[in-house]
C-alpha positions in Angstrom: -21.8 13.3 -29.2 -25.2 13.8 -30.5 -28.2 13.7 -28.2 -30.5 12.6 -31.1 -31.6 9.0 -31.5 -31.1 8.2 -35.2 -32.1 5.1 -37.1 -33.8 3.7 -33.9 -30.3 3.4 -32.3 -30.4 4.9 -28.8 -27.6 7.1 -27.9 -25.6 6.9 -24.7 -24.6 9.6 -22.2 -22.8 10.1 -18.9 -26.0 11.5 -17.2 -29.5 10.5 -17.9 -33.0 11.2 -16.6 -36.4 9.6 -16.6 -39.8 10.2 -15.1 -41.7 7.4 -13.2 -45.3 7.5 -12.0 -46.7 6.5 -8.6 -49.8 5.1 -10.4 -47.4 2.6 -12.1 -46.3 1.4 -8.6 -43.2 3.6 -8.2 -42.1 5.1 -4.9 -38.8 6.5 -3.7 -37.8 3.3 -2.0 -38.4 1.1 -5.1 -36.6 3.6 -7.3 -33.6 3.7 -4.9 -33.5 -0.1 -4.8 -33.2 -0.2 -8.6 -30.6 2.5 -8.9 -28.5 1.2 -6.1 -28.4 -2.2 -7.7 -26.2 -0.6 -10.4 -22.8 0.4 -9.2 -22.3 2.4 -12.4 -24.5 5.1 -11.0 -22.1 7.5 -9.2 -24.8 9.8 -7.8 -28.5 10.3 -8.3 -31.4 12.5 -7.4 -35.0 11.4 -6.9 -37.4 14.4 -7.0 -41.0 13.7 -6.1 -43.6 15.9 -7.8 -46.9 15.7 -6.0 -48.1 19.3 -6.3 -47.9 19.9 -10.1 -51.0 21.1 -11.9 -51.9 21.2 -15.6 -52.9 24.3 -17.5 -56.5 24.0 -16.2 -55.4 23.9 -12.6 -56.1 20.1 -12.2 -53.5 18.1 -10.3 -51.1 16.0 -12.4 -50.4 12.4 -11.4 -47.8 12.1 -8.7 -44.4 11.3 -10.4 -40.7 11.2 -9.8 -38.0 12.9 -11.8 -34.9 10.6 -11.6 -31.5 12.1 -12.4 -28.5 9.7 -12.7 -24.9 10.5 -13.2 -22.5 7.7 -14.3 -19.1 9.5 -13.9 -16.9 8.9 -17.0 -19.0 5.9 -18.1 -21.7 6.2 -20.8 -24.8 4.2 -20.7 -27.2 3.6 -23.6 -30.7 5.0 -23.1 -32.2 1.6 -23.9 -30.2 -0.1 -21.1 -31.2 2.3 -18.5 -34.8 2.2 -19.7 -34.8 -1.6 -19.1 -33.9 -1.0 -15.4 -37.2 0.7 -14.9 -39.3 -1.2 -17.5 -39.9 1.9 -19.7 -39.2 2.5 -23.3 -35.9 4.2 -24.4 -37.9 7.2 -25.5 -38.7 7.8 -21.8 -35.0 8.3 -21.0 -33.1 11.4 -22.0 -29.8 13.1 -21.5 -29.6 15.6 -18.7 -28.7 19.0 -20.1 -28.0 20.5 -16.7 -28.3 19.1 -13.2 -31.0 20.4 -10.8 -28.4 22.6 -9.2 -27.8 24.4 -12.5 -24.4 22.8 -13.4 -24.3 22.2 -17.1 -23.0 18.9 -18.4 -22.8 19.8 -22.1 
């Protein structure tokens, strides 16, 4: 399966990730509520990044990396994006989980 989005047709994958920002009203509880309303998510990780800095040493906005695994079911990028009110371009396939396990 190709990870590329061709002809404006989003791909699907068994594991997807997105980034959500605190400035947009996201917190761990709100994210958890959205994810847990979808039984297709078999497990997930919410990683809060509140200490990241840019190349000049300035703090980056507080954000959350969201990793979702759907078991043997594939989900379209655009469908998962709708859950969070973001564009499909903000959702991507996970190449490896945060523990280093490759899904490719």
